N, C-alpha and C positions, 0 to 999 in steps of 0.2 A: 412422839414418834408418829409419824403418818403412815398409815397402812393403805396401800392402794387397792382398791377393789379389782378383783379379776374381772375381765371382759366377759360378761354373762352371754352375750350375743354371739361372740366369735372367739371362744376360748382356745388356748394353745393346742389342747388335744384335738381340735377340729382341723389343724393345719399340719398334721404329720406328713413329711415328705414334700413340704412346700406348697401343698394344695389344700384348700378347704373342701369340706365334704360337698358343699353346694356346687363347687366347680366341677367335681366328679360327676355329680348329678347332672349338670348342664352338659357335659360332655358325652355321657353314656345313656341317658334317658331320652326317650322321645319328648317333644313338647308337652304332650298330653300327660305322660307319666310324671314329668317335672311338676306340671301344674298340680296333679293329684298328690304328689308328695308334699308339696307346699300347703295345699288345703288341709291335708291331714295334720300337719303341724300347727296351722292356724287354729284348728278346732281343738287339738290337744291343749295348746297353751291357754286358750280362752276358757275352756271348760275347768281346767285345774287352777286358774289363777286365784280365785277366792279362797281356795283350800291350801295353797302352797306358797307361791312367791309373789302374788298380788301384781303390783305395777310392773315388776320385772317380766312376768310371764305375758302381760299385755303388750309390752315392748318387743318381746320375742315374736308373739303373734303378728305385730305390725311389720316386722322385718320380713316374715314369710309372705305376708299379704303384698308388701311392696315388690317382692320378687315376682309374684304372679302379675301384678300390674305392670311392671317393666317389660316381662315377656309378652303380655297382651299388647302393650303399646308398640313393641318392636314388630310383632306380627302384623298389626294394623298398618304401621308405617311401611312395611314391606308390600302389603297388599295394595296400598295406595300408590306406592312407587310403581308397581306393575300396571296399574290402571292408567297412570299418567304417561306411560312410555308408548 
């Protein structure tokens, strides 16, 4: 019997009502608040990784860090677009 591992990064309980928590964050938080929430989670997962879930926690931290990078890239692209107009 093959047992599938649950998605540790985006589990079903984060998708209640058809939305993931991060989508609600993006809709309701300011860009700085979103960045802060992501930073807090990066720190949480890195600090606890060696004591709890190891590689899985490092992967979770990477997801949050990538969301920060994506938001910063979008911001930079928008600023560059304004300068080029």
